[in-house]
C-alpha positions as CSV (number, residue, x, y, z in Angstrom):
1,M,16.5,-21.2,32.1
2,A,14.0,-20.6,34.7
3,T,15.7,-22.5,37.4
4,K,18.8,-20.4,36.7
5,S,17.8,-16.9,36.6
6,A,15.9,-17.6,39.2
7,S,19.3,-19.1,41.4
8,R,21.3,-15.9,39.7
9,K,18.4,-13.7,41.6
10,K,18.6,-15.8,45.3
11,S,22.3,-15.6,45.3
12,S,22.1,-11.5,45.0
13,R,20.1,-11.1,47.6
14,V,21.3,-10.0,50.3
15,N,19.1,-9.9,53.9
16,E,19.4,-6.6,55.9
17,T,18.8,-6.3,59.8
18,A,17.2,-3.9,61.6
19,E,20.6,-1.9,62.8
20,S,21.1,-2.1,58.7
21,M,17.8,-0.7,58.0
22,S,18.4,1.5,61.2
23,A,21.6,3.3,59.8
24,R,19.5,4.5,57.1
25,Q,16.7,5.9,58.6
26,K,16.8,10.1,59.2
27,E,14.2,12.5,59.7
28,I,12.6,14.4,56.9
29,A,12.1,18.5,56.3
30,V,8.8,19.2,55.5
31,S,10.4,21.4,52.8
32,E,12.3,17.9,51.4
33,F,9.0,16.2,51.5
34,F,7.1,19.1,49.7
35,A,10.1,19.7,47.2
36,K,9.4,15.9,46.3
37,N,5.7,16.0,46.3
38,R,5.2,19.4,44.7
39,H,1.5,18.4,43.0
40,L,0.1,18.5,46.4
41,L,0.6,21.7,47.2
42,G,-0.8,23.0,43.6
43,F,2.6,22.5,41.1
44,D,1.6,19.3,38.8
45,N,2.3,21.2,36.0
46,P,3.5,24.7,34.5
47,R,1.0,26.0,33.5
48,K,-1.2,25.1,36.4
49,A,2.6,26.0,39.1
50,L,2.6,29.4,36.9
51,L,-1.7,30.0,38.4
52,T,-0.3,29.0,41.4
53,T,2.5,31.3,42.2
54,I,0.2,34.2,41.8
55,K,-2.3,33.1,43.7
56,E,-0.2,32.9,46.9
57,A,1.4,36.1,46.6
58,V,-1.8,37.9,45.9
59,D,-3.8,36.2,48.4
60,N,-0.6,37.3,51.1
61,S,-0.8,41.1,49.6
62,L,-5.2,41.1,50.2
63,D,-4.6,39.6,53.5
64,A,-1.9,41.9,54.1
65,C,-3.4,44.9,53.3
66,E,-6.8,44.6,54.6
67,E,-5.5,43.4,58.5
68,A,-3.5,46.8,58.2
69,G,-6.8,48.7,56.6
70,I,-5.2,49.6,53.7
71,L,-7.3,49.1,50.6
72,P,-5.2,47.1,48.0
73,T,-3.3,48.4,45.1
74,L,-1.8,45.2,43.5
75,H,0.6,45.7,40.3
76,V,1.0,41.9,39.1
77,K,2.9,41.3,35.9
78,I,4.5,38.1,34.2
79,L,7.8,39.0,32.2
80,A,8.7,36.2,29.7
81,V,12.8,35.4,29.6
82,D,15.3,34.0,28.2
83,S,17.9,32.1,30.0
84,N,20.1,34.7,30.7
85,G,17.3,36.4,32.2
86,K,16.8,38.9,29.6
87,H,12.9,40.3,28.1
88,V,11.8,38.0,25.4
89,P,9.1,40.4,24.3
90,T,6.9,37.3,21.9
91,P,7.2,34.3,24.0
92,N,6.1,31.1,22.6
93,M,2.5,30.8,24.6
94,T,2.3,27.2,23.6
95,N,5.0,25.8,25.6
96,H,7.5,25.9,28.5
97,A,9.2,29.1,29.2
98,R,11.0,31.0,31.8
99,F,8.7,33.6,33.3
100,I,9.3,36.3,36.2
101,V,6.2,36.4,38.5
102,S,5.9,39.7,40.3
103,V,3.4,40.8,42.7
104,R,3.6,44.1,44.3
105,D,1.3,45.8,46.8
106,N,0.7,49.2,49.1
107,G,0.5,47.3,51.9
108,P,2.1,47.8,55.3
109,G,5.3,45.8,54.3
110,I,7.3,43.3,56.2
111,V,9.6,44.1,59.1
112,K,13.6,43.1,58.4
113,H,14.3,39.9,60.3
114,Q,10.5,38.5,59.2
115,I,11.4,38.5,55.2
116,P,13.4,36.0,55.7
117,N,11.2,33.7,57.3
118,V,8.6,34.3,55.5
119,F,9.7,33.6,52.3
120,G,12.2,30.7,53.0
121,R,10.8,29.1,55.4
122,L,8.3,26.5,54.8
123,L,4.9,26.4,57.1
124,Y,6.3,29.8,59.2
125,G,3.2,32.1,59.4
126,S,1.0,33.8,61.9
127,K,-2.5,32.0,60.3
128,F,-1.9,28.4,61.4
129,H,-2.9,28.3,65.1
130,R,-5.4,31.3,65.5
131,L,-9.3,30.9,64.5
132,R,-10.1,33.9,62.4
133,M,-11.2,34.1,58.6
134,S,-8.0,34.8,56.7
135,R,-7.4,33.1,52.6
136,G,-3.9,31.8,54.2
137,Q,-4.2,29.4,56.8
138,Q,-1.0,27.1,55.8
139,G,2.1,29.4,56.3
140,I,3.3,27.6,52.8
141,G,2.1,29.1,49.8
142,I,4.2,31.5,48.7
143,S,7.6,29.6,50.6
144,A,6.6,26.9,48.1
145,A,6.1,28.9,45.0
146,G,9.6,30.0,45.8
147,M,11.5,27.0,45.9
148,Y,9.7,26.0,42.8
149,G,11.2,28.4,41.4
150,L,14.6,27.6,42.8
151,L,14.2,23.9,41.6
152,T,12.9,24.9,38.2
153,T,15.4,27.5,37.7
154,G,17.8,27.9,40.3
155,Q,17.3,31.4,41.0
156,P,16.9,32.7,44.2
157,V,13.2,35.2,45.1
158,Q,13.9,38.5,45.4
159,I,12.0,39.9,48.2
160,F,11.6,44.3,48.1
161,S,9.9,45.7,51.5
162,K,9.2,49.2,53.3
163,T,7.0,49.8,56.0
164,S,6.7,53.2,56.0
165,P,7.0,56.1,53.3
166,R,9.9,57.5,56.2
167,A,11.4,54.2,56.8
168,K,14.4,52.8,54.5
169,A,13.5,49.5,52.3
170,H,14.9,46.5,52.3
171,R,16.4,44.2,49.5
172,F,16.7,40.1,49.7
173,L,17.8,37.5,47.5
174,L,16.8,34.1,49.5
175,A,16.2,30.8,48.6
176,I,15.2,27.4,50.2
177,D,17.6,24.9,52.2
178,T,15.3,21.9,51.3
179,Q,18.0,19.8,53.9
180,K,17.1,21.8,57.0
181,N,14.0,23.9,56.0
182,R,15.9,27.8,56.7
183,P,16.4,30.3,54.0
184,D,19.6,30.3,52.6
185,I,20.1,34.5,51.9
186,T,22.5,35.4,48.9
187,A,21.4,39.2,49.0
188,D,21.1,41.7,52.0
189,E,20.9,45.1,50.9
190,T,18.7,48.4,52.5
191,L,18.4,50.9,50.5
192,D,17.4,54.8,50.9
193,E,15.0,54.6,48.2
194,W,12.9,51.9,46.5
195,T,11.5,52.5,42.1
196,D,9.5,50.0,40.1
197,G,10.2,51.4,37.1
198,E,9.8,54.8,36.9
199,E,7.5,54.7,39.8
200,T,8.8,55.6,43.1
201,V,7.5,53.0,45.9
202,R,6.2,54.6,49.3
203,Q,5.2,51.9,51.1
204,G,4.7,47.9,50.3
205,T,5.9,44.7,49.8
206,S,7.0,43.2,46.3
207,V,8.1,39.4,45.5
208,A,9.1,38.3,42.4
209,I,10.3,34.5,41.0
210,T,11.7,33.0,38.7
211,L,10.3,30.1,37.9
212,E,8.9,27.6,34.3
213,G,5.9,27.2,33.0
214,R,3.2,27.6,30.0
215,F,0.6,30.9,30.1
216,Q,-2.5,30.5,28.9
217,R,-5.5,31.9,28.1
218,G,-9.1,30.4,28.9
219,R,-11.0,29.1,32.5
220,A,-8.4,28.1,34.4
221,S,-6.4,30.8,33.7
222,V,-4.4,33.6,35.4
223,D,-7.0,35.9,33.3
224,A,-9.9,34.3,35.0
225,Y,-8.2,34.2,38.7
226,L,-7.4,37.5,38.8
227,E,-11.1,38.1,36.7
228,Q,-12.5,35.8,39.8
229,T,-10.7,37.5,42.5
230,A,-11.5,41.3,41.8
231,I,-16.0,39.9,41.1
232,A,-15.1,38.8,45.3
233,N,-12.7,41.5,46.2
234,P,-14.9,44.8,44.7
235,H,-12.5,46.9,47.4
236,A,-9.5,46.2,45.3
237,E,-7.8,47.9,42.9
238,I,-5.6,45.3,40.6
239,I,-3.4,46.4,37.7
240,W,-1.8,43.2,35.5
241,T,0.0,43.0,32.6
242,A,-0.3,39.8,30.7
243,P,3.3,38.4,29.1
244,D,2.7,39.3,26.0
245,G,2.0,43.3,27.0
246,E,-1.7,43.5,27.3
247,V,-2.4,45.4,30.6
248,R,-6.0,45.3,32.7
249,H,-7.1,46.9,35.1
250,F,-9.6,45.5,37.6
251,R,-11.1,49.1,39.0
252,R,-11.8,49.3,42.9
253,E,-16.0,50.0,43.1
254,V,-15.9,50.0,47.4
255,E,-13.9,52.1,48.9
256,E,-14.4,50.5,52.5
257,V,-11.9,47.9,53.8
258,P,-13.4,44.8,54.7
259,D,-14.3,44.5,58.6
260,S,-11.4,43.2,60.3
261,P,-13.1,39.6,62.0
262,D,-12.2,39.0,65.3
263,E,-10.2,35.8,66.9
264,I,-12.0,33.4,68.8
265,K,-11.6,30.5,70.9
266,P,-12.3,26.5,69.2
267,H,-15.5,25.6,69.9
268,P,-15.8,22.1,72.3
269,Y,-17.0,20.2,69.3
270,G,-15.3,20.4,66.8
271,V,-12.3,19.4,69.6
272,E,-11.0,15.5,69.4
273,L,-10.2,13.3,72.1
274,G,-6.1,13.8,71.1
275,V,-6.6,17.5,71.1
276,L,-8.2,17.4,74.4
277,M,-5.1,15.4,76.0
278,R,-3.1,17.5,74.3
279,M,-4.6,20.9,76.1
280,L,-4.6,19.6,79.4
281,K,-1.7,18.7,79.4
282,E,-0.3,22.6,77.9
283,T,-2.8,24.5,79.5
284,E,-2.1,27.2,82.3
285,Q,-5.4,26.6,83.7
286,K,-4.3,24.3,87.0
287,H,-8.0,22.8,87.2
288,L,-10.7,21.6,85.8
289,G,-13.5,24.5,85.3
290,P,-11.5,27.4,84.4
291,F,-9.9,25.3,81.8
292,L,-13.3,24.8,80.1
293,Q,-14.1,28.3,80.4
294,K,-10.7,29.7,79.5
295,E,-9.7,27.7,76.9
296,F,-13.5,27.2,75.0
297,S,-15.7,29.5,73.3
298,R,-19.2,29.3,74.1
299,V,-18.6,27.7,77.6
300,S,-19.9,29.7,80.8
301,P,-19.7,28.4,84.5
302,K,-23.4,26.6,84.2
303,V,-22.2,24.7,81.0
304,A,-19.2,23.5,82.6
305,K,-20.6,22.8,85.3
306,E,-22.8,20.8,83.6
307,I,-19.8,19.0,81.1
308,V,-18.2,18.3,85.2
309,D,-21.4,16.4,86.3
310,K,-21.7,14.7,83.1
311,A,-18.2,13.3,82.9
312,N,-18.5,12.6,86.9
313,K,-21.1,9.5,85.9
314,L,-18.7,8.8,83.2
315,T,-15.8,7.1,85.1
316,K,-15.2,5.3,88.3
317,A,-12.8,8.2,89.8
318,T,-14.3,11.6,91.1
319,I,-14.3,15.0,88.8
320,S,-15.1,18.1,90.0
321,S,-14.4,21.8,88.6
322,Q,-11.4,21.7,91.4
323,S,-9.8,18.6,89.8
324,Y,-6.0,19.5,89.2
325,T,-5.3,19.3,85.0
326,S,-2.3,18.0,85.1
327,T,-3.4,14.5,86.7
328,F,-6.2,13.2,84.3
329,D,-5.6,9.7,82.7
330,H,-6.8,8.5,79.3
331,G,-10.4,7.2,81.1
332,Q,-10.8,10.2,82.6
333,T,-10.2,12.4,79.5
334,E,-11.9,10.2,77.4
335,A,-15.1,10.8,80.1
336,V,-14.8,14.8,79.8
337,H,-14.6,14.5,76.1
338,K,-18.0,12.1,76.1
339,A,-19.3,14.5,78.5
340,I,-18.8,18.0,75.9
341,Q,-20.8,15.7,73.4
342,D,-24.3,15.2,75.1
343,T,-23.9,18.9,76.2
344,K,-26.2,21.6,74.8
345,I,-23.3,24.2,73.8
346,Q,-24.1,27.0,72.0
347,N,-22.5,27.4,68.8
348,P,-19.4,29.5,68.2
349,P,-19.7,33.3,67.7
350,T,-19.3,34.2,64.4
351,D,-17.8,37.6,64.6
352,C,-14.7,35.7,63.6
353,L,-16.4,36.0,59.9
354,V,-16.7,38.7,57.5
355,P,-18.7,37.8,54.8
356,I,-18.3,40.0,51.5
357,G,-22.3,40.8,51.8
358,D,-25.3,40.9,49.1
359,R,-24.3,44.7,48.5
360,Q,-20.6,44.0,47.5
361,I,-21.6,40.5,45.1
362,L,-23.8,42.5,43.4
363,K,-21.0,45.1,42.7
364,G,-18.5,42.8,42.1
365,L,-20.7,40.7,39.5
366,L,-22.3,44.3,37.8
367,K,-18.4,45.2,37.1
368,E,-17.2,42.0,35.7
369,T,-20.1,40.5,34.0
370,K,-23.2,42.0,31.0
371,A,-25.9,40.0,31.9
372,E,-29.6,41.4,32.8
373,F,-30.7,39.7,36.4
374,Y,-28.6,39.3,39.5
375,T,-29.6,38.8,42.8
376,A,-27.5,37.4,45.8
377,Y,-28.3,36.0,49.1
378,T,-26.1,35.6,52.5
379,R,-27.1,32.4,54.5
380,E,-26.9,32.9,58.4
381,P,-23.8,31.6,59.9
382,A,-23.6,27.5,60.8
383,V,-21.2,25.2,62.1
384,Y,-19.5,22.1,61.1
385,R,-16.7,20.3,63.2
386,G,-17.0,22.9,65.6
387,N,-16.3,25.8,63.1
388,P,-18.4,28.4,62.3
389,F,-18.6,29.2,58.4
390,Q,-21.0,31.5,55.9
391,I,-22.8,30.7,52.7
392,E,-23.1,33.5,50.6
393,I,-24.6,32.8,46.8
394,G,-25.1,35.5,43.7
395,I,-26.5,34.8,40.6
396,A,-26.2,36.4,36.9
397,F,-28.6,35.5,34.3
398,G,-29.2,36.3,30.5
399,G,-27.6,39.6,28.6
400,D,-24.4,38.6,26.6
401,L,-24.0,35.5,29.1
402,P,-23.2,32.6,26.3
403,R,-26.9,30.8,26.0
404,E,-25.9,27.3,24.5
405,E,-23.4,26.6,27.2
406,Q,-23.2,25.1,30.8
407,A,-23.5,27.9,33.5
408,R,-20.1,28.6,35.1
409,V,-19.6,28.5,38.5
410,F,-17.3,30.8,40.1
411,R,-16.4,28.9,43.8
412,F,-14.5,31.0,46.5
413,A,-13.7,30.2,50.2
414,N,-12.3,32.5,51.9
415,R,-13.0,35.6,48.9
416,V,-10.4,33.3,46.8
417,P,-11.1,31.7,44.4
418,L,-11.1,27.8,43.6
419,L,-10.4,26.9,39.6
420,Y,-9.2,23.6,40.0
421,Q,-11.2,20.1,41.2
422,P,-14.5,21.4,40.1
423,S,-16.0,17.8,41.0
424,A,-14.2,17.0,44.4
425,C,-15.6,19.9,45.6
426,S,-18.5,20.6,47.7
427,I,-20.1,23.1,46.3
428,S,-20.2,21.5,42.5
429,K,-22.0,18.8,44.2
430,A,-24.7,20.6,45.4
431,I,-25.3,23.1,42.4
432,Q,-26.0,19.7,40.5
433,A,-27.8,18.2,43.2
434,T,-30.4,21.2,42.7
435,N,-33.2,20.7,40.5
436,W,-32.4,23.8,38.5
437,R,-35.4,22.7,36.1
438,N,-37.9,23.8,38.6
439,Y,-36.3,27.6,37.8
440,G,-36.6,27.6,34.2
441,L,-33.2,26.3,32.9
442,T,-32.4,22.8,31.4
443,Q,-30.3,20.4,33.2
444,P,-28.9,17.5,32.2
445,R,-29.5,14.3,34.8
446,S,-27.5,15.0,37.7
447,G,-25.3,17.7,36.0
448,M,-25.1,21.6,35.7
449,P,-28.0,24.0,34.6
450,E,-27.3,24.8,31.1
451,G,-27.6,28.7,29.5
452,P,-26.4,32.1,30.4
453,L,-26.0,31.7,33.9
454,I,-23.0,32.4,36.5
455,V,-23.4,31.1,39.5
456,F,-21.1,32.5,42.4
457,V,-20.8,30.7,45.9
458,H,-18.3,32.0,48.4
459,M,-17.8,30.1,52.0
460,A,-16.6,32.3,54.7
461,S,-14.8,30.1,57.8
462,V,-12.6,30.3,60.2
463,W,-10.6,27.1,58.9
464,V,-11.8,25.8,55.1
465,P,-12.0,22.0,55.2
466,F,-10.1,21.9,51.5
467,T,-9.4,18.1,50.4
468,S,-6.1,19.2,50.4
469,E,-2.6,21.3,51.2
470,S,-3.1,22.9,47.9
471,K,-6.3,24.5,48.5
472,E,-8.4,23.9,45.3
473,A,-11.8,21.7,46.3
474,I,-13.9,22.1,49.8
475,A,-14.2,18.8,51.4
476,D,-17.5,17.1,51.0
477,Y,-19.2,17.9,54.8
478,D,-23.2,17.4,54.8
479,E,-23.8,21.0,56.7
480,I,-21.6,22.9,54.1
481,R,-24.4,21.0,51.3
482,K,-27.3,21.8,52.8
483,E,-26.0,25.3,53.4
484,V,-25.1,25.5,49.9
485,T,-27.8,24.0,48.4
486,L,-30.5,26.4,51.1
487,G,-29.1,29.3,49.7
488,L,-28.8,28.1,46.0
489,K,-32.7,27.7,46.2
490,E,-33.4,31.1,47.6
491,C,-32.0,32.8,44.5
492,G,-33.5,30.4,42.2
493,R,-36.8,30.9,43.1
494,K,-36.3,34.7,42.4
495,L,-34.6,33.6,38.7
496,N,-37.6,31.7,38.2
497,T,-39.9,34.3,39.0
498,Y,-38.1,36.6,36.5
499,I,-37.9,34.2,33.5
500,R,-41.8,33.1,34.3
501,R,-43.0,37.0,34.1
502,K,-40.0,37.4,30.6
503,Q,-42.4,34.3,29.0
504,R,-45.6,35.3,29.5
505,I,-44.8,39.0,28.6
506,A,-43.2,38.0,25.3
507,R,-45.4,35.5,24.9
508,E,-48.5,37.9,24.9
509,G,-46.7,40.2,22.9
510,Q,-46.4,37.8,19.8
511,R,-50.1,37.3,20.4
512,R,-50.6,41.2,20.1
513,D,-48.8,40.5,16.8
514,V,-50.7,38.7,15.3
515,F,-53.5,40.6,15.7
516,K,-52.1,43.3,14.3
517,K,-50.9,41.6,11.3
518,Y,-54.5,40.6,10.5
519,I,-56.3,44.0,12.0
520,G,-55.8,45.7,9.1
521,E,-57.0,42.9,6.2
522,V,-60.0,42.7,8.4
523,V,-61.4,46.2,8.1
524,K,-60.2,46.4,4.3
525,A,-62.7,43.0,3.5
526,C,-65.0,44.8,5.6
527,G,-64.8,48.2,4.3
528,T,-65.0,46.2,0.8
529,M,-68.6,44.9,1.8
530,T,-70.0,47.6,4.1
531,K,-70.1,51.4,4.1
532,V,-68.6,51.1,7.7
533,D,-66.0,53.5,8.9
534,E,-62.5,52.0,8.6
535,K,-60.7,54.1,10.9
536,K,-63.4,53.6,13.4
537,L,-63.3,49.9,12.9
538,Y,-59.3,49.9,12.8
539,D,-59.6,51.7,16.3
540,Q,-61.9,49.3,18.1
541,L,-59.9,45.8,16.6
542,A,-56.5,47.8,17.9
543,A,-58.3,48.7,21.4
544,V,-59.6,44.7,21.3
545,A,-56.5,43.1,20.5
546,R,-54.8,45.9,23.4
547,S,-57.3,44.6,25.9
548,K,-56.7,40.6,24.6
549,T,-52.4,40.6,25.4
550,E,-52.6,43.5,27.7
551,T,-49.9,41.6,29.7
552,A,-48.1,42.4,27.2
553,D,-47.8,46.2,29.2
554,V,-47.9,45.5,32.3
555,I,-45.7,43.9,34.4
556,L,-46.4,40.5,36.9
557,D,-45.1,39.7,40.0
558,E,-43.7,37.0,41.5
559,D,-46.1,34.7,40.9
560,G,-47.2,35.4,37.4
561,K,-50.1,37.4,38.1
562,R,-50.8,41.0,36.5
563,V,-50.4,43.9,39.1
564,K,-53.8,45.8,39.0
565,V,-52.2,49.5,38.3
566,D,-54.6,53.0,38.0
567,P,-52.5,54.5,35.6
568,D,-53.8,58.3,36.8
569,K,-53.1,56.8,40.7
570,P,-49.6,55.3,41.0
571,D,-48.5,53.7,44.6
572,P,-46.3,55.6,46.0
573,N,-45.1,52.3,47.9
574,T,-44.1,50.5,45.0
575,P,-41.1,50.6,42.9
576,G,-42.0,50.9,38.8
577,P,-44.0,52.5,36.3
578,N,-46.8,53.4,37.7
579,G,-46.3,51.4,40.9
580,A,-46.3,48.1,39.2
581,G,-43.3,46.1,39.9
582,G,-44.4,43.1,43.0
583,R,-42.3,42.7,45.4
584,L,-39.3,41.0,43.1
585,A,-38.8,45.0,41.9
586,R,-38.3,45.8,45.9
587,D,-36.1,43.5,46.5
588,E,-33.1,44.7,47.7
589,S,-30.9,41.6,46.3
590,V,-32.6,41.6,42.9
591,I,-30.8,43.7,40.3
592,V,-32.9,43.8,37.0
593,V,-31.2,45.3,33.4
594,E,-31.6,45.7,29.8
595,A,-29.3,43.4,27.7
596,N,-27.4,46.3,26.3
597,A,-27.6,48.7,28.6
598,K,-24.6,50.3,30.4
599,Q,-24.2,48.2,33.5
600,P,-25.6,50.5,37.0
601,D,-23.0,50.5,39.4
602,A,-25.2,47.8,42.4
603,D,-26.4,51.3,44.4
604,D,-28.6,52.0,41.5
605,A,-30.6,48.4,42.0
606,A,-33.8,47.8,40.4
607,S,-35.7,48.7,43.9
608,E,-34.3,52.5,43.8
609,D,-34.2,52.9,40.3
610,P,-37.3,51.4,39.2
611,E,-37.1,52.2,35.1
612,L,-34.4,49.4,35.2
613,F,-36.1,47.1,36.4
614,D,-39.1,47.4,33.6
615,Q,-36.1,48.3,30.4
616,A,-36.3,44.5,30.6
617,A,-39.4,43.8,30.6
């Protein structure tokens, strides 16, 4: 039987030829590729697809508002609908359902002729080729979300845009032709007035996508994403309406638009050989010296000469600053590339980065979390593969945060929350590798710290090295992990100071309670045996108890030592009651509040309102 089967299989085989195989080979459009591999863009499952769609639309809106110098106000809404597009007031939250996801902003709008390209073509945008910090990088996100909606519901994307209060509004209905990666416009209207519900919209952009999804609450949910977005972007106002009708308002805490980052040239250290060959072919500079100075950052005439001299020693052909760029062969280009790596070149400029800043991080954490200790720290800029980046750390501890759980980790890249793939992220690996036991916390071996703790880590860069196109985790470069680790240690030291101080004061308070418990019994016994003045004896013993446990009444410095204070001569230069508080209280990046007290504004930091610092003690 086996012989017969093998024989039948062999007889049905048709051998291909090079000609027959070549007849089936054809170009693949990028949209067709991603339509088949949508998991690469973050559309793995219905729940994640819903979140990714919101994320891409919100990122685009925030970027547009900031570039135009407008304080962003975003209306984010998910509406459950049936297959006919009618609203479903009580959607089933556990199963797949059909939703209309809409995000509207008050930004500069989009000019009419660009609307179809922005929303109906993959890899189309203005951010891919420029080196400056921005949320979007690839020009895929929102058009991919529209493509996902088209695949799952067949419904086109609806876009409204109005570029100024006096301009007319434009409404488009469009889909993506995945075979050609082009927009397929089904409706194009010009409107005198644009209304959203009862509100007349004066300016901005709105995108609405109908898709199959699943709405759930929890840590990796739309709620969590918008909450973390509000923390990292305290200058933004977000009005969020969930499919069950619940409305949550993330208020604006900062009335200033972040500075606009400058665009920079690529740094020579980050340029690979193949890229250098292409740049030599495409440059408008005729000679090597001007090419190095004009096409790269931090290359002065002196540095360019040094590179040329070193390259000249590495090749038999003579290379000079006047060598024609169009004549460079492979050997000469490789010599220039090696010379660049051997030349000491100043780090790239950092005005292309706009970090959030310690005060803004504290404002964001204060308004969305209820802890008792807050600190933030911004590292100096560093470089990986020629790309500048900057790491910022924030910590919230105690208060109403869960005490028996792992610490919550908020990861951000260019102010965008990262909710998936934590184990693949350099930030998570740095947190796990840090010894949190040194800072007064418990930590399983090689695990996350445990306790009432939130760890906030933000990476700002001109090019964040994501592990995939879905932008969910940061690649584990040594330079990035080192910067995160150093920032965590700095914040950990401040946290440890606070924890040790609380523990020592608590211990002394417990000792005093023991004294107080037995002083009355001792006085009563002495009064029975002798004719002692019981009130006088009680006061004397109470004074002894106070002196032995005086630590419970004072604030300790970061070394756990008592700050000597003369109640009659307070030191005006030292914050805290009677001039006590130590260096921690003078640190503007630290805020301590009583656990049940009303959350203050970050401007009311401990250094400026010493009572807050004392209340926690």
